[in-house]
Residue frames relative to the residue before (quaternion, step in Angstrom):
aa qw qx qy qz dx dy dz
X 1.0000 0.0000 0.0000 0.0000 0.00 0.00 0.00
X 0.3357 -0.7509 0.5359 0.1906 3.57 -0.80 0.98
X 0.3642 -0.7418 0.5280 0.1958 3.54 -0.87 1.05
X 0.5354 -0.6075 0.4591 0.3654 3.59 -1.01 0.64
X 0.5276 -0.6617 0.4325 0.3110 3.57 -0.84 0.93
X 0.6020 0.6006 -0.3562 0.3873 3.54 1.09 -0.74
X 0.5615 0.6469 -0.3949 0.3321 3.59 1.05 -0.60
X 0.7269 0.4309 -0.2625 0.4658 3.58 0.86 -0.88
X 0.6717 0.4590 -0.3083 0.4931 3.60 1.24 -0.19
X 0.5809 0.6444 -0.3542 0.3490 3.62 1.20 -0.26
X 0.6069 -0.5313 0.4423 0.3922 3.57 -1.31 0.29
X 0.5704 0.5860 -0.3902 0.4229 3.61 1.09 -0.55
X 0.6254 0.5385 -0.3361 0.4538 3.58 1.05 -0.73
X 0.6287 0.5218 -0.3234 0.4774 3.54 1.04 -0.77
X 0.6609 0.5071 -0.3092 0.4587 3.58 0.90 -0.92
X 0.6198 0.5414 -0.3408 0.4545 3.61 1.04 -0.71
X 0.6949 0.4630 -0.2808 0.4732 3.57 0.95 -0.87
X 0.7562 0.4453 -0.2205 0.4259 3.56 0.90 -0.93
X 0.7565 0.4214 -0.2157 0.4513 3.58 0.90 -0.91
X 0.2193 0.7687 -0.5611 0.2151 3.56 0.57 1.20
X 0.5296 -0.6131 0.4732 0.3460 3.56 -1.14 0.59
X 0.6571 -0.5228 0.3563 0.4098 3.63 -1.19 0.46
X 0.6270 0.5279 -0.3417 0.4599 3.62 1.03 -0.72
X 0.6674 0.4937 -0.3061 0.4661 3.59 0.90 -0.93
X 0.6411 0.5195 -0.3347 0.4551 3.56 1.00 -0.78
X 0.6460 0.5213 -0.3174 0.4585 3.58 0.99 -0.84
X 0.6646 0.4870 -0.3040 0.4782 3.59 0.92 -0.82
X 0.6423 0.5294 -0.3292 0.4459 3.55 1.00 -0.81
X 0.6126 0.5594 -0.3534 0.4324 3.59 1.09 -0.71
X 0.5994 0.5556 -0.3598 0.4501 3.58 1.10 -0.66
X 0.6643 0.4980 -0.2882 0.4770 3.57 0.97 -0.93
X 0.6790 0.4934 -0.3027 0.4514 3.60 0.89 -0.92
X 0.6310 0.5326 -0.3344 0.4543 3.61 1.02 -0.73
X 0.6149 0.5261 -0.3482 0.4732 3.58 1.13 -0.60
X 0.6467 0.4971 -0.3262 0.4778 3.59 0.97 -0.80
X 0.6246 0.5830 -0.3307 0.4008 3.55 0.93 -0.93
X 0.6609 0.5431 -0.3272 0.4016 3.59 0.90 -0.81
X 0.6681 0.4852 -0.3068 0.4735 3.59 1.21 -0.31
X 0.5952 0.5884 -0.3490 0.4216 3.57 1.28 -0.20
X 0.1690 -0.7924 0.5833 0.0568 3.57 -0.74 1.09
X 0.8593 0.0171 -0.0332 0.5101 3.55 -0.75 1.08
X 0.7785 -0.3085 0.2296 0.4961 3.54 -1.28 -0.33
X 0.1768 -0.8391 0.5144 -0.0074 3.46 -0.87 1.12
X 0.3074 -0.6877 0.6214 0.2154 3.55 -1.22 0.60
X 0.1123 -0.7905 0.6010 0.0368 3.55 -0.67 1.13
X 0.1314 -0.8287 0.5434 0.0269 3.56 -0.15 1.35
X 0.7837 0.1539 -0.1553 0.5814 3.58 -0.68 1.04
X 0.1671 0.8717 -0.4457 0.1160 3.51 1.12 0.84
X 0.3613 -0.7430 0.5025 0.2546 3.62 1.17 -0.15
X 0.7960 -0.2853 0.2126 0.4898 3.58 -0.97 -0.79
X 0.6479 -0.6000 0.2963 0.3639 3.57 1.22 0.47
X 0.3104 0.7852 -0.4971 0.1999 3.59 1.16 0.33
X 0.6931 0.4171 -0.2775 0.5182 3.61 0.97 -0.78
X 0.6074 0.5842 -0.3529 0.4064 3.57 0.96 -0.81
X 0.6174 0.5751 -0.3409 0.4146 3.58 1.05 -0.80
X 0.7789 0.3470 -0.1833 0.4893 3.58 1.00 -0.72
X 0.4754 0.6512 -0.4465 0.3880 3.58 1.29 0.13
X 0.6763 -0.4906 0.3420 0.4301 3.62 -1.18 0.32
X 0.6657 -0.5279 0.3513 0.3934 3.56 -1.15 0.69
X 0.8295 0.2281 -0.1984 0.4696 3.54 -1.20 0.73
X 0.3585 0.6820 -0.5325 0.3503 3.58 1.16 0.60
X 0.2616 -0.7761 0.5606 0.1224 3.55 -1.23 0.42
X 0.2194 -0.7828 0.5685 0.1259 3.56 -1.14 0.62
X 0.1483 -0.7561 0.6287 0.1048 3.56 -1.21 0.59
X 0.0293 0.7981 -0.5979 0.0685 3.58 -0.95 0.90
X 0.4216 -0.7339 0.4847 0.2206 3.56 -1.10 0.76
X 0.6630 0.5163 -0.2892 0.4586 3.56 1.24 -0.35
X 0.4325 -0.7388 0.4563 0.2427 3.60 -0.53 1.17
X 0.6431 0.5262 -0.3301 0.4479 3.59 0.96 -0.83
X 0.6521 0.5108 -0.3000 0.4731 3.57 1.00 -0.87
X 0.6333 0.5346 -0.3307 0.4514 3.60 0.96 -0.85
X 0.6812 0.4872 -0.2952 0.4598 3.60 0.86 -0.96
X 0.6148 0.5323 -0.3459 0.4680 3.60 1.04 -0.70
X 0.6815 0.4979 -0.2973 0.4465 3.57 0.86 -0.92
X 0.6472 0.5189 -0.3123 0.4629 3.56 1.00 -0.85
X 0.6529 0.5185 -0.3153 0.4533 3.58 1.02 -0.78
X 0.6969 0.4266 -0.2425 0.5231 3.54 1.28 -0.46
X 0.6304 -0.6143 0.3142 0.3558 3.56 1.18 0.49
X 0.5307 0.6400 -0.4092 0.3758 3.57 1.25 0.28
X 0.4346 -0.6918 0.5156 0.2582 3.55 -1.05 0.80
X 0.2427 0.7742 -0.5368 0.2312 3.58 0.16 1.28
X 0.1448 -0.8123 0.5643 0.0291 3.51 -0.89 1.04
X 0.4988 -0.6176 0.5158 0.3221 3.56 -1.14 0.69
X 0.0481 -0.7986 0.5996 -0.0187 3.54 -0.94 0.99
X 0.1261 -0.7786 0.6131 0.0445 3.57 -0.95 0.97
X 0.3356 -0.7814 0.4900 0.1918 3.63 -0.14 1.24
X 0.6428 0.5603 -0.3189 0.4137 3.54 1.02 -0.84
X 0.6895 0.4657 -0.2650 0.4873 3.57 1.20 -0.55
X 0.7845 0.3265 -0.1584 0.5028 3.59 0.89 -0.95
X 0.2881 -0.8057 0.4800 0.1937 3.61 1.27 -0.28
X 0.6177 -0.5923 0.3198 0.4066 3.55 1.09 0.83
X 0.3855 0.7254 -0.4796 0.3084 3.57 1.12 0.71
X 0.1821 -0.8244 0.5085 0.1690 3.58 1.21 -0.53
X 0.0567 0.8641 -0.4928 0.0846 3.48 0.93 1.06
X 0.6164 0.5673 -0.3295 0.4354 3.57 1.26 -0.49
X 0.6718 0.4833 -0.2871 0.4825 3.62 1.23 -0.17
X 0.3291 -0.7479 0.5478 0.1798 3.54 -0.96 0.88
X 0.5921 -0.5882 0.4127 0.3647 3.57 -1.07 0.69
X 0.8046 0.3103 -0.2347 0.4485 3.55 -1.08 0.77
X 0.5023 0.6743 -0.4178 0.3442 3.62 1.25 -0.05
X 0.8144 0.1644 -0.0341 0.5555 3.56 0.99 -0.88
X 0.3736 -0.7469 0.5180 0.1849 3.53 -1.20 0.66
X 0.8000 0.2037 -0.0863 0.5578 3.58 1.09 -0.66
X 0.1391 -0.7413 0.6491 0.0993 3.55 -1.19 0.64
X 0.0134 -0.8128 0.5823 -0.0130 3.57 -0.83 0.95
X 0.0249 -0.7779 0.6276 -0.0216 3.54 -1.05 0.83
X 0.0247 -0.8487 0.5253 -0.0568 3.53 -0.32 1.28
X 0.8502 -0.0491 -0.0300 0.5233 3.54 -0.79 1.18
X 0.4567 0.6411 -0.4715 0.3977 3.51 0.86 1.14
X 0.6686 0.5535 -0.3114 0.3867 3.54 0.82 -1.06
X 0.6508 0.5356 -0.3413 0.4161 3.60 0.97 -0.72
X 0.6518 0.5204 -0.3133 0.4541 3.58 1.22 -0.33
X 0.6313 0.5377 -0.3204 0.4578 3.58 1.32 -0.07
X 0.5013 -0.6597 0.4731 0.2993 3.57 -1.11 0.69
X 0.7918 0.2113 -0.0936 0.5654 3.59 0.94 -0.89
X 0.0519 -0.8602 0.5072 0.0081 3.54 0.66 1.15
X 0.6470 0.5268 -0.3392 0.4345 3.62 0.92 -0.78
X 0.6280 0.5288 -0.3282 0.4673 3.59 1.07 -0.68
X 0.6464 0.5194 -0.2922 0.4764 3.53 1.06 -0.83
X 0.6391 0.5206 -0.3246 0.4639 3.55 0.97 -0.86
X 0.6485 0.5163 -0.3136 0.4631 3.60 0.93 -0.85
X 0.6407 0.5131 -0.3222 0.4716 3.58 0.97 -0.80
X 0.6580 0.4957 -0.3130 0.4725 3.57 1.00 -0.85
X 0.6055 0.5390 -0.3583 0.4631 3.61 0.98 -0.72
X 0.6654 0.5128 -0.2980 0.4533 3.60 0.87 -0.96
X 0.6940 0.4676 -0.2770 0.4722 3.57 0.89 -0.94
X 0.6695 0.4858 -0.3185 0.4630 3.58 0.91 -0.81
X 0.5856 0.5482 -0.3762 0.4637 3.61 1.08 -0.53
X 0.6566 0.5087 -0.2998 0.4693 3.56 0.92 -0.95
X 0.7326 0.4398 -0.2289 0.4664 3.60 1.00 -0.80
X 0.4225 -0.7359 0.4242 0.3160 3.56 1.40 0.06
X 0.2954 0.7445 -0.5324 0.2740 3.55 1.01 0.82
X 0.3101 -0.8107 0.4745 0.1464 3.54 -0.74 1.02
X 0.8035 0.1556 -0.0973 0.5663 3.59 1.17 -0.30
X 0.0997 -0.7654 0.6340 0.0464 3.54 -1.10 0.79
X 0.1015 -0.7975 0.5946 0.0134 3.59 -0.86 1.09
X 0.0539 -0.7806 0.6227 0.0026 3.54 -0.74 1.07
X 0.0626 -0.7622 0.6400 0.0737 3.55 -1.14 0.67
X 0.0107 0.7962 -0.6030 0.0484 3.54 -0.89 0.99
X 0.5780 -0.6067 0.3999 0.3714 3.63 -1.10 0.42
X 0.4767 -0.6284 0.5150 0.3357 3.55 -1.24 0.35
X 0.8183 -0.2882 0.1726 0.4664 3.58 -1.28 -0.15
X 0.7419 0.4099 -0.2379 0.4743 3.60 0.66 -1.13
X 0.6250 0.5454 -0.3356 0.4465 3.55 1.05 -0.74
X 0.6324 0.5299 -0.3256 0.4618 3.54 1.03 -0.81
X 0.7082 0.4794 -0.2589 0.4490 3.56 0.89 -0.94
X 0.6099 0.6124 -0.3307 0.3790 3.58 1.24 -0.49
X 0.7594 0.3254 -0.1638 0.5390 3.57 1.25 -0.35
X 0.3839 -0.7653 0.4774 0.1976 3.56 -0.56 1.19
X 0.6109 0.5565 -0.3561 0.4362 3.59 1.26 -0.27
X 0.5202 0.6390 -0.4228 0.3773 3.60 1.23 -0.13
X 0.2268 -0.8092 0.5361 0.0798 3.54 -0.92 0.99
X 0.8226 0.1299 -0.0297 0.5527 3.61 0.96 -0.81
X 0.2584 -0.7580 0.5810 0.1456 3.54 -0.83 1.03
X 0.1158 -0.8186 0.5625 0.0021 3.53 -0.73 1.15
X 0.2015 0.7194 -0.6507 0.1358 3.51 -0.91 1.04
X 0.7529 -0.3698 0.2399 0.4888 3.63 -1.18 -0.15
X 0.6016 0.5548 -0.3702 0.4396 3.61 1.03 -0.62
X 0.6539 0.5069 -0.3084 0.4694 3.57 1.00 -0.82
X 0.6590 0.5172 -0.3103 0.4495 3.60 0.94 -0.90
X 0.6695 0.4838 -0.2925 0.4817 3.58 0.98 -0.82
X 0.6582 0.5340 -0.3041 0.4348 3.59 0.94 -0.89
X 0.7537 0.3903 -0.1991 0.4898 3.54 1.00 -0.85
X 0.5125 -0.6849 0.3916 0.3391 3.59 1.29 0.02
X 0.3273 0.7666 -0.4962 0.2427 3.59 1.20 0.25
X 0.6699 0.5069 -0.3041 0.4493 3.61 0.97 -0.79
X 0.6836 0.4658 -0.2963 0.4774 3.60 1.23 -0.24
X 0.3008 0.7788 -0.5037 0.2221 3.57 1.22 0.32
X 0.4841 -0.7165 0.4297 0.2602 3.58 -0.94 0.94
X 0.7086 0.4705 -0.2488 0.4632 3.56 1.22 -0.45
X 0.8097 0.1571 -0.0418 0.5639 3.59 1.00 -0.82
X 0.1558 -0.7771 0.6037 0.0861 3.57 -1.08 0.79
X 0.5147 -0.6511 0.4652 0.3080 3.52 -1.11 0.75
X 0.1688 -0.8068 0.5632 0.0584 3.57 -0.72 1.14
X 0.8111 0.0700 0.0174 0.5804 3.58 1.08 -0.67
X 0.0895 0.7305 -0.6770 0.0082 3.54 -1.08 0.79
X 0.1311 0.8163 -0.5266 0.1981 3.51 -0.35 1.30
X 0.3339 -0.7320 0.5624 0.1909 3.55 -0.96 0.88
X 0.0771 -0.7934 0.6036 0.0161 3.55 -1.08 0.76
X 0.5403 -0.1506 -0.8279 0.0043 1.67 -1.95 1.58
X 0.7181 0.3644 -0.2511 0.5371 3.61 1.18 -0.28
X 0.3423 -0.7825 0.4868 0.1829 3.56 -0.55 1.17
X 0.4784 0.6130 -0.4593 0.4295 3.52 0.47 1.34
X 0.3871 -0.7127 0.5347 0.2371 3.56 -0.77 1.05
X 0.6218 0.5581 -0.3436 0.4287 3.56 1.05 -0.73
X 0.6356 0.5303 -0.3312 0.4528 3.57 1.06 -0.77
X 0.6211 0.5601 -0.3458 0.4254 3.56 1.12 -0.64
X 0.5895 0.5718 -0.3644 0.4391 3.60 1.30 -0.24
X 0.7547 0.3438 -0.1993 0.5221 3.57 1.25 -0.35
X 0.7322 0.3339 -0.1964 0.5602 3.60 1.26 -0.38
X 0.4631 -0.7372 0.4295 0.2397 3.56 -0.51 1.26
X 0.7963 0.3537 -0.1598 0.4640 3.57 0.89 -0.95
X 0.4043 0.6508 -0.5170 0.3817 3.59 1.11 0.72
X 0.0311 -0.8563 0.5135 -0.0459 3.57 -0.10 1.28
X 0.4354 -0.7124 0.5042 0.2208 3.51 -1.24 0.55
X 0.1979 -0.7466 0.6259 0.1082 3.60 -0.96 0.98
X 0.0580 -0.7783 0.6250 0.0168 3.53 -1.00 0.89
X 0.0618 -0.8168 0.5733 -0.0176 3.57 -0.49 1.19
X 0.0735 -0.7870 0.6125 -0.0042 3.56 -0.69 1.16
X 0.1331 -0.7764 0.6108 0.0796 3.58 -0.96 0.88
X 0.5724 -0.6038 0.4299 0.3506 3.54 -1.14 0.67
X 0.4784 -0.6732 0.4900 0.2790 3.53 -0.95 0.88
X 0.3466 -0.7456 0.5317 0.2032 3.58 -1.01 0.78
């Protein structure tokens, strides 16, 4: 089922990201800290939401977000977050100079896209141009994917192999790991067992 584009640009989307209970925020911090350990140096956080991960990334990291309300909230809280329109820039990140950042991360974004493999390839090309040495993707597992009607593409190792992502000439897959339990089978019964995909630049 295709989600209305307006949803990710609405104020309701901001409220969903921001108005979490203290318990949910504490649990989310555990997940974010796990992502953080894979980030090397200054990082581009694409689809950064209200900046929860960006806050714990290395100094001078930057966030990109498609929702204007979310961007304004982040800026008011002192975070370096910029409005980004993929339809205009086509994931080229023309506003960034080569060598500025070492890691690119995109968390729980790819599953919302219809042509995720094409977007991943564009990101690989742009990150190569920008001399980024590591790319970290996080996507939901089986049950997590099915739990949200706005999800468009299910991504696991079968998908990566089928679409040729693992054969990219610029980046190679270094890690595919489920969190908090490293088991794809467990992701079929636990909604929040998510998949980390870490790609490093080929030498």
